[in-house]
C-alpha positions as CSV (number, residue, x, y, z in Angstrom):
1,X,-20.1,48.6,53.7
2,X,-16.7,49.0,52.2
3,X,-16.5,45.2,51.5
4,X,-19.9,45.3,49.9
5,X,-19.0,48.2,47.7
6,X,-15.7,46.5,46.7
7,X,-17.5,43.3,45.8
8,X,-20.0,45.3,43.7
9,X,-17.1,47.0,41.8
10,X,-15.4,43.7,41.2
11,X,-18.6,42.1,39.9
12,X,-19.3,45.0,37.6
13,X,-15.7,44.9,36.2
14,X,-16.0,41.1,35.6
15,X,-19.3,41.7,33.8
16,X,-17.8,44.4,31.6
17,X,-14.8,42.2,30.7
18,X,-17.2,39.4,29.8
19,X,-19.3,41.7,27.7
20,X,-16.4,43.2,25.8
21,X,-14.1,40.1,25.4
22,X,-14.0,38.8,21.9
23,X,-16.0,35.7,21.4
24,X,-14.2,32.6,20.1
25,X,-16.4,30.6,17.8
26,X,-15.5,27.0,16.9
27,X,-17.3,26.8,13.6
28,X,-16.7,23.1,13.4
29,X,-19.5,22.7,15.9
30,X,-22.0,24.4,13.5
31,X,-23.8,22.0,11.3
32,X,-26.8,22.7,9.0
33,X,-28.9,20.6,6.7
34,X,-28.8,21.8,3.1
35,X,-30.8,20.6,0.1
36,X,-27.7,18.7,-1.0
37,X,-26.1,17.4,2.2
38,X,-24.8,18.6,5.6
39,X,-22.8,21.9,5.8
40,X,-20.2,21.9,8.6
41,X,-18.8,25.3,9.5
42,X,-19.2,29.0,8.6
43,X,-21.9,29.3,5.8
44,X,-20.1,32.5,4.7
45,X,-16.6,31.0,4.6
46,X,-14.3,32.1,1.9
47,X,-13.8,28.5,0.7
48,X,-16.6,25.9,0.5
49,X,-15.3,22.4,0.1
50,X,-17.8,19.8,-1.0
51,X,-17.0,16.1,-0.4
52,X,-18.9,13.3,-2.1
53,X,-18.7,10.2,0.0
54,X,-19.7,6.5,0.0
55,X,-19.6,4.5,3.2
56,X,-18.5,1.3,1.3
57,X,-15.6,3.2,-0.3
58,X,-12.3,2.3,1.4
59,X,-10.7,5.5,0.1
60,X,-13.4,7.6,1.7
61,X,-12.7,6.0,5.1
62,X,-9.0,6.6,4.7
63,X,-9.6,10.2,3.7
64,X,-11.6,10.8,6.9
65,X,-9.0,9.2,9.1
66,X,-6.2,11.1,7.6
67,X,-7.9,14.5,7.3
68,X,-10.5,14.9,10.0
69,X,-8.4,16.5,12.7
70,X,-6.5,18.8,10.3
71,X,-9.6,19.9,8.5
72,X,-11.8,20.5,11.5
73,X,-9.1,22.2,13.7
74,X,-6.9,23.8,11.0
75,X,-9.5,25.1,8.6
76,X,-13.2,24.7,9.6
77,X,-12.9,25.9,13.2
78,X,-11.6,29.3,12.3
79,X,-14.4,30.0,9.9
80,X,-12.2,30.3,6.8
81,X,-13.5,27.1,5.2
82,X,-16.7,25.1,5.4
83,X,-17.2,21.5,4.2
84,X,-20.4,20.1,2.8
85,X,-20.7,16.4,2.9
86,X,-22.9,14.9,0.2
87,X,-23.9,11.2,-0.2
88,X,-22.9,9.3,-3.4
89,X,-24.8,6.0,-2.8
90,X,-23.4,2.9,-4.3
91,X,-25.9,0.2,-3.4
92,X,-28.2,-0.9,-0.5
93,X,-25.5,-1.1,2.2
94,X,-24.4,2.4,1.3
95,X,-27.9,3.7,1.5
96,X,-28.5,2.2,5.0
97,X,-25.2,3.7,6.3
98,X,-26.1,7.1,4.8
99,X,-29.5,7.0,6.4
100,X,-27.9,6.3,9.8
101,X,-25.3,9.1,9.3
102,X,-28.3,11.4,8.7
103,X,-30.2,10.0,11.7
104,X,-31.4,12.6,14.1
105,X,-30.9,16.4,14.2
106,X,-28.2,18.0,11.9
107,X,-25.8,18.5,14.8
108,X,-25.6,14.7,15.2
109,X,-24.3,14.2,11.6
110,X,-20.6,14.8,11.8
111,X,-20.0,12.3,14.6
112,X,-22.4,9.8,13.1
113,X,-20.6,10.1,9.8
114,X,-17.2,9.7,11.5
115,X,-18.4,6.6,13.6
116,X,-19.6,4.8,10.5
117,X,-16.4,5.6,8.5
118,X,-14.1,4.7,11.3
119,X,-15.8,1.4,11.8
120,X,-15.6,0.5,8.2
121,X,-12.6,-1.8,8.6
122,X,-14.7,-4.0,10.9
123,X,-17.7,-4.5,8.6
124,X,-16.3,-4.0,5.1
125,X,-15.0,-7.6,5.0
126,X,-18.5,-8.9,5.7
127,X,-19.8,-6.7,2.9
128,X,-17.2,-7.9,0.5
129,X,-17.7,-11.6,1.3
130,X,-21.5,-11.6,1.3
131,X,-23.1,-14.4,-0.7
132,X,-26.1,-14.1,-3.0
133,X,-28.6,-15.2,-0.3
134,X,-27.3,-12.6,2.1
135,X,-27.4,-9.9,-0.6
136,X,-31.0,-10.9,-1.5
137,X,-32.0,-10.0,2.1
138,X,-30.6,-6.5,1.5
139,X,-32.9,-5.8,-1.4
140,X,-36.1,-7.7,-0.5
141,X,-39.1,-6.6,1.5
142,X,-39.9,-3.2,3.0
143,X,-37.4,-0.4,3.4
144,X,-37.2,-1.2,7.1
145,X,-36.7,-5.0,6.7
146,X,-33.9,-4.3,4.2
147,X,-32.3,-1.8,6.5
148,X,-32.7,-4.2,9.5
149,X,-31.0,-7.0,7.6
150,X,-28.1,-4.8,6.6
151,X,-27.7,-3.3,10.1
152,X,-27.6,-6.7,11.7
153,X,-25.1,-8.1,9.2
154,X,-22.8,-5.0,9.2
155,X,-22.9,-4.4,13.0
156,X,-24.5,-0.9,12.4
157,X,-26.7,-1.3,15.6
158,X,-23.6,-1.4,17.7
159,X,-22.1,1.6,15.9
160,X,-25.3,3.6,16.5
161,X,-25.5,2.5,20.1
162,X,-22.1,4.0,20.6
163,X,-23.6,7.2,19.4
164,X,-26.5,7.0,21.9
165,X,-29.2,5.5,19.6
166,X,-31.1,2.5,20.9
167,X,-32.4,-0.1,18.5
168,X,-35.9,1.5,18.1
169,X,-34.3,4.9,17.2
170,X,-32.0,3.3,14.7
171,X,-34.9,1.4,13.1
172,X,-37.0,4.6,12.9
173,X,-34.3,6.0,10.6
174,X,-33.8,2.9,8.6
175,X,-37.5,2.8,7.8
176,X,-37.8,6.5,7.0
177,X,-38.8,6.7,3.3
178,X,-38.6,10.4,3.1
179,X,-35.0,10.2,4.3
180,X,-34.2,7.5,1.7
181,X,-35.7,9.6,-1.0
182,X,-33.7,12.7,0.0
183,X,-30.4,10.7,0.0
184,X,-31.3,9.2,-3.4
185,X,-31.9,12.7,-4.9
186,X,-28.5,13.8,-3.4
187,X,-26.8,10.9,-5.2
188,X,-28.5,11.6,-8.5
189,X,-27.5,15.2,-8.3
190,X,-23.9,14.3,-7.6
191,X,-23.6,11.9,-10.6
192,X,-25.4,14.4,-12.8
193,X,-22.9,17.1,-11.9
194,X,-20.1,15.0,-13.3
195,X,-18.8,13.2,-10.2
196,X,-17.7,9.7,-11.1
197,X,-16.2,8.1,-8.0
198,X,-15.9,8.9,-4.3
199,X,-14.3,10.5,-2.6
200,X,-14.5,13.5,-5.0
201,X,-14.3,17.2,-4.1
202,X,-15.3,20.6,-5.4
203,X,-13.8,23.9,-4.2
204,X,-16.2,26.8,-4.6
205,X,-18.1,24.9,-7.2
206,X,-15.2,23.6,-9.3
207,X,-14.9,19.9,-9.5
208,X,-11.3,18.7,-8.8
209,X,-10.2,16.2,-11.4
210,X,-7.1,14.9,-9.6
211,X,-7.8,15.1,-5.9
212,X,-9.1,11.9,-4.3
213,X,-6.9,11.9,-1.2
214,X,-6.0,14.2,1.6
215,X,-2.4,14.5,0.3
216,X,-3.8,15.6,-3.1
217,X,-6.5,17.9,-1.7
218,X,-4.7,19.8,1.0
219,X,-2.4,21.9,-1.4
220,X,-5.5,22.9,-3.4
221,X,-7.3,24.0,-0.3
222,X,-4.3,26.1,0.8
223,X,-4.0,27.6,-2.6
224,X,-7.7,28.6,-2.6
225,X,-7.3,30.4,0.8
226,X,-4.5,32.7,-0.4
């Protein structure tokens, strides 16, 4: 009986500790679809960073590689900063990549986005060297046939397979007209707001004129958090 009573007391104490212990929230795992893009982090963060990106933009890929760990762990995870990623489409390859980044539920976005950016060095040369006949395939036919041609040429099927998407799931997103329209509207809104080139950033709604790299952006983030 004593052993049973002691066990009950220990279980009750453990339950009390669990109930009263502060909960640590990694806000970098919270992703929500917004009318303008994908919001990663605390929606009530003191600082909202908006990033305008293009998947065919070399500087955008460099920014992600240089900033991703520092942003997610040092700023977003704590809840003091959120980052909203918005598409700034610059042609058919960009549109296909953006559609694949948005493929699936919102919680898939951040890693889809990173996978496409981190693989850019493998497919951007194909993109740069494409001839007229190849480019014609990217703009001819249905939305799905155009996306299919781009995904084949750029190796996007392999990128998406690494994220757990089979070919049919990838094609479902490449042929999604509503998704294409949404991304198109995001891009129009970005250009209309005064954004000229990716990557570009706003902090709490203010467009930053001279911040197109992590080295230029980080001091401005730190200043906004003071």
